[in-house]
C-alpha positions in Angstrom: 107.1 112.1 95.7 107.3 115.9 95.1 109.3 117.4 97.9 112.2 119.6 96.8 110.4 122.9 96.6 111.5 124.7 99.7 110.1 124.7 103.2 107.1 126.5 104.4 104.3 126.4 107.0 101.2 124.6 105.9 98.9 127.0 104.3 95.6 128.1 105.8 92.5 128.1 103.7 89.5 130.2 104.3 91.1 131.9 107.3 91.9 128.7 109.2 94.9 128.9 111.5 98.2 127.4 110.6 98.8 123.8 111.7 101.0 124.5 114.7 104.7 123.7 114.4 104.5 121.6 111.2 106.9 122.2 108.3 106.5 120.4 105.0 107.5 120.5 101.4 104.8 122.3 99.5 103.8 121.7 95.9 101.9 124.6 94.5 103.3 124.9 91.0 101.7 123.6 87.7 102.6 120.1 86.7 104.9 121.3 83.9 107.1 123.2 86.4 107.2 120.2 88.7 108.3 118.0 85.9 111.2 120.4 85.2 112.2 120.2 88.9 112.5 116.4 89.0 114.9 114.8 86.5 116.4 111.3 86.4 119.9 110.9 87.8 121.4 109.1 84.8 124.8 108.9 86.5 123.5 106.7 89.3 124.5 103.1 88.6 124.7 100.8 91.7 126.4 97.4 91.5 124.6 94.2 90.7 126.1 91.6 93.1 124.9 88.6 91.1 123.0 89.2 87.9 119.7 87.3 87.9 119.6 86.5 84.2 122.0 86.7 81.3 121.7 90.1 79.6 118.5 90.4 77.6 117.2 86.9 78.5 115.1 87.6 81.6 111.4 88.1 82.0 109.8 91.0 80.1 108.9 94.0 82.3 106.3 96.3 81.0 106.3 99.8 82.5 103.0 101.5 82.0 103.1 104.8 80.1 99.5 104.8 78.9 97.8 106.5 81.8 99.5 109.9 82.2 102.0 108.3 84.5 104.3 110.6 86.5 107.1 107.9 86.4 108.0 106.3 83.0 110.9 104.1 81.8 112.4 107.0 79.9 111.8 109.6 82.6 111.8 109.4 86.3 112.0 105.7 86.3 115.0 105.7 83.9 117.3 104.2 86.7 114.6 101.7 87.6 114.5 100.5 84.0 118.3 100.5 83.6 118.8 98.6 86.9 116.5 95.9 85.8 118.2 95.7 82.4 121.6 95.3 84.2 120.0 92.4 86.1 119.0 90.7 82.8 115.4 91.7 82.5 113.9 92.9 79.3 112.3 96.3 80.0 109.7 97.8 77.6 107.5 100.9 77.8 103.8 100.1 77.5 101.9 102.8 75.8 98.5 101.1 75.1 95.5 100.5 77.4 95.4 97.2 79.3 93.9 94.4 77.3 94.4 90.6 77.4 96.4 90.9 74.2 98.6 93.7 75.4 99.3 92.2 78.8 100.3 88.9 77.2 103.4 90.6 75.8 104.9 90.8 79.3 105.6 88.8 82.5 105.7 91.7 85.0 103.6 94.9 84.8 104.8 98.0 86.6 102.3 100.8 87.1 103.6 103.9 88.9 101.5 107.0 89.7 98.9 106.7 87.0 96.4 109.4 86.6 93.2 110.2 84.7 93.6 113.0 82.2 91.3 115.2 84.3 93.7 115.2 87.2 97.0 115.7 85.3 96.9 119.4 86.1 94.2 119.4 88.8 95.3 117.7 92.0 92.0 118.3 93.8 89.0 116.2 94.6 87.3 114.4 93.1 89.9 112.1 91.8 88.9 110.2 88.6 90.0 106.6 88.1 93.0 106.1 85.8 91.7 102.8 84.5 88.3 101.9 83.2 86.5 98.8 84.3 87.6 96.7 81.3 91.3 97.5 82.1 90.9 96.5 85.8 89.3 93.3 84.8 92.0 92.6 82.2 94.8 93.1 84.8 93.0 91.1 87.4 92.5 88.1 85.0 96.1 88.4 83.7 97.5 88.2 87.3 95.2 85.4 88.2 96.5 83.4 85.2 100.1 83.9 86.3 101.2 87.5 85.6 103.0 89.7 88.2 101.9 93.2 89.0 103.9 95.9 90.8 101.3 98.6 91.6 102.7 101.9 93.0 100.5 104.9 94.0 102.1 107.8 95.8 100.3 110.5 97.8 97.0 112.1 96.7 95.7 112.1 93.9 97.6 109.0 92.8 95.9 106.6 95.3 92.5 107.7 94.2 93.4 107.1 90.6 94.5 103.6 91.3 91.9 102.8 94.0 89.7 100.5 91.9 92.7 98.4 90.6 94.1 98.0 94.1 90.7 97.0 95.4 90.5 94.2 92.8 93.2 92.5 94.8 91.8 93.4 98.2 94.2 96.3 98.8 92.6 99.5 100.1 94.5 102.6 99.0 93.9 105.9 100.9 93.8 109.1 98.9 96.0 111.2 101.2 99.4 111.9 102.6 101.3 109.9 105.3 103.2 112.5 107.2 105.0 112.9 110.5 103.4 116.0 112.0 105.9 116.1 114.9 109.0 116.1 112.8 107.5 118.0 109.8 108.0 115.7 106.8 107.1 112.6 104.9 110.4 110.8 104.7 110.1 107.4 106.4 112.9 105.0 107.1 111.6 101.4 107.6 114.0 99.3 109.7 114.3 95.6 110.3 115.5 96.4 113.8 112.1 97.9 114.9 109.9 95.6 112.8 108.7 98.3 110.4 110.7 96.5 107.7 109.2 93.0 107.9 111.3 89.8 107.6 110.4 88.2 104.3 112.2 86.5 101.4 112.2 90.0 99.8 114.0 91.6 102.6 116.3 88.6 103.1 117.3 88.4 99.5 118.6 85.2 97.8 121.7 85.3 100.0 123.4 87.5 102.6 124.8 90.1 100.2 121.2 90.9 99.1 119.9 91.3 102.7 118.1 94.6 103.2 117.9 96.1 106.7 116.4 99.5 105.9 114.3 101.2 103.2 113.6 104.9 102.9 110.5 106.4 101.3 109.7 110.0 100.4 106.2 111.3 101.1 103.6 108.8 100.1 100.3 107.4 101.3 99.3 104.6 103.8 97.0 101.8 102.9 95.1 98.9 104.4 95.3 95.2 103.3 93.5 92.1 104.4 95.0 89.5 106.7 96.2 87.2 104.0 98.4 89.9 102.5 102.0 89.9 103.6 103.2 93.2 105.0 106.6 94.4 103.9 106.7 98.1 105.0 104.7 98.9 108.1 104.0 102.6 108.9 105.7 103.5 112.2 104.2 105.2 115.2 103.6 109.0 115.2 102.6 109.2 111.5 99.3 110.6 110.4 97.2 110.1 107.3 96.0 113.5 106.1 93.2 113.6 103.6 93.1 117.1 102.0 90.7 118.3 99.3 93.7 119.7 97.3 97.1 118.2 97.3 99.5 119.8 99.7 96.9 122.2 101.1 96.4 121.4 104.8 94.6 123.2 107.6 93.5 122.4 111.2 90.3 121.1 109.7 91.9 118.7 107.2 90.6 115.2 108.1 93.4 113.0 109.5 93.8 109.5 110.9 96.5 107.8 112.8 98.6 105.9 110.2 100.2 103.6 112.8 100.0 100.0 111.6 98.9 100.9 108.1 101.2 99.8 105.3 103.3 101.4 102.6 104.4 98.1 101.0 102.8 94.6 100.8 102.8 91.5 98.6 100.3 88.8 97.9 99.6 85.8 95.8 96.5 86.1 93.6 95.5 82.9 91.7 98.6 81.8 89.8 100.1 85.3 89.9 101.7 87.8 92.3 101.1 91.4 93.3 103.4 93.9 95.0 101.7 97.1 96.2 103.5 100.2 97.3 102.3 103.6 98.6 105.4 105.6 97.5 107.2 105.9 94.2 110.4 107.9 94.6 111.9 105.1 96.7 112.3 103.2 93.5 113.7 106.1 91.5 117.0 108.0 91.3 116.2 111.6 90.7 117.7 115.1 91.1 115.2 117.5 92.5 114.7 121.2 92.9 116.9 124.1 91.9 119.9 122.6 93.7 119.4 119.2 92.0 119.5 117.3 95.3 119.4 113.5 95.2 116.0 111.9 95.8 115.3 108.2 95.8 117.8 105.3 95.5 120.6 107.8 95.0 119.8 109.5 98.3 122.6 108.9 100.9 120.0 108.0 103.4 118.6 105.2 101.2 121.6 103.1 100.5 119.7 99.8 100.3 116.7 101.0 98.3 118.1 99.8 95.0 118.7 96.2 96.4 115.2 96.3 97.8 113.8 97.0 94.3 115.8 94.2 92.8 114.6 91.8 95.5 111.0 92.8 94.9 111.3 92.1 91.2 113.1 88.8 91.9 110.1 87.8 94.0 107.7 88.9 91.3 109.6 86.8 88.7 109.6 83.8 91.0 113.4 83.4 91.5 113.3 84.0 95.2 110.5 82.0 96.9 111.7 80.4 100.1 109.9 81.0 103.4 107.8 84.0 102.6 
């Protein structure tokens, strides 16, 4: 998510040695500075091959802005919101807690990188939940009754903040970082050719022009899901899940697991509704980051099909692409 801040060796804490040979993007600045470094790329406007709905007539998409979200419809998800509007969806910001009445206003709920107030400026353990028990119950019941949820939680502390909501649908978020220690970064390209991008109606699209063969993500987490969940993005070999006490602070002693076989994207049916869970948020954004305003997300030259992938995910959530997956 936050990775245009210059390169540097992983920092030792308490005299621990440097993690040998590993370079990564380091976030050490206050949240306000980070926000200034990542801005939406308002000029990015990819083509819609076949508009799903007539303008302003499609399902209502609520983008959560009530939980200190790092990505909002008027901010870093501006292109996300505009792309869906171009496809005919009605996109609205949601600035109230989740209740049965509030959720009834929409057809699709998008939650990206929600946080508890405590962790807005403190990206260290413990991570408090972004949603209270009543909100988790309200979202679960709404999905069971036919609503569609797109739940996105990036690297630590975002997965910890959304852990309880994900678990309500059987998805087990990990409050860490999925990183390639050999190559020194968190960018992952999932490919149909090697099976890390799974064949599914989402990746096939409604017809050939919507087919997606690769998706690129930018430093997220890796999660587990039960057997009845349909994987979409499968973490490739040689990636590790690092579990630091403070975001972006890693040492030789930082707990780590092999992330091979974990997921960064999956979908499932829940009751009458649908859930799409993702462990990285920038892949669905179009941002300019850092002092050089480099592209990050759907506007990145290395992610040419990300925007179509987003459209295909939302098509599945709204039930207009259903065959065979």
